[in-house]
N, C-alpha and C positions, 0 to 999 in steps of 0.2 A: 867412608871415613874409616881410617886405620885406627885400630885401637878401641873402636866403639862395639860394645857388646850388644847383639841383637836378641832379644827375648822372644820367645814363642808366647802368643797371647791365646788362651783357651777360655772359652766361656761355658762356665758349669751348666749342666741340665737346668738346674733351678734358675740360673740367671737367664737362660733362654726363654723359660716361661715368663719370667718378669720383662723381658725385653719385648716379647709379644704382647703382654698387657699393656705396656706403655704404647706399642703400635696401635692396638685397638683404640686407646684413647685418642691418639693423633687423628686417626681415620674418621672417628666419630665427631671431633670438634674442630677439624682443619678441612680445608680443601684437599683434593688428592694430591694435587701438585705440592702442597705445603707439606702435608704428612709424608709423602715420598722424601723430600728433601730432609725433613727432620730426622726420620729413621735412618737415612744414609749418614748423615752427620753424628748422629749418636753412635752408631756402630763404628764409623771410621774413628772418632774419638777414642774408643775403646781399643781399637787396633793400634792406634799410634802409641799406645803404652810400651809397645815393643822397643821402641828407641830410648825412652826415659821413664821407666815405671816408677821411679822414685820421686817423681814431681808431685805426686798427690800427697795430701795432708792425711794424717793419722785419723782413723775413725775410732774415737774413744769409746763409743757405744760397743765396740766389738773387742776391746783390749782383752777380755776374759777368755777368748778363744786362742790367745797365743800366737796368732799368725802375722800380727802387725797389719791388719787390715787397713787399707788407704782408700781414699776416694778423690776423684775429679767431677767437677760439675760440668753438665751440658745445659746452657741456658737455651730453652726452646721459646720463651718469651723473655722481655725484660725483667720480669720478676718471677718466673717460674722455672725451675732447673730440676734435672734428674741427676741424682748421685750415681756414678759408676763407681761400685764398691769392688776391691780386688785385694788380693795379697800376692806377694812375690815369693817363689821358690828360688832362691839363689843357687841352689845345688843343681837344678834341673834348668835354671835359666828360663824359667815359665812364669808368666803372669796368669793367675786364675781370676777371672771376672766372676764374682759371685752374686751380684745383684745390680739391677737398674731400678733405683729407688726413688720415686717421685717425692721431692723435698716437701710438698704440701701434705704428704701423708703423716700420720703419727710417728714420730722419731722413735718412740718406744718398740715399734714393730721391727726396727732394724735388726736387732739382737735375735729375733725369732727367724728371720728370713735368710741372713748372710751367714751361711755356715761354712 
């Protein structure tokens, strides 16, 4: 597509740790086939931010960091989701994924995790 900016998506070291925590949960509570599918879908959704990073909603709990963190949701069941939290560096055309946050976790922990 002409005129479309493609961003680079980088997953921070902290976000990688949280991603592996989510994978551990998937493999403990799902079949191997289901866990494999969910882990692929979760990562693919984060990578797709390269095409339209502004589609996520602003994460109000992280406004104090001044990076305009956003999030998109990955639903791994009908009622359970993972927040993919990220910010956009327009100058570098890079999206930094900072967290894979289980929505059933205490929302107050977001500000301590997503830097």
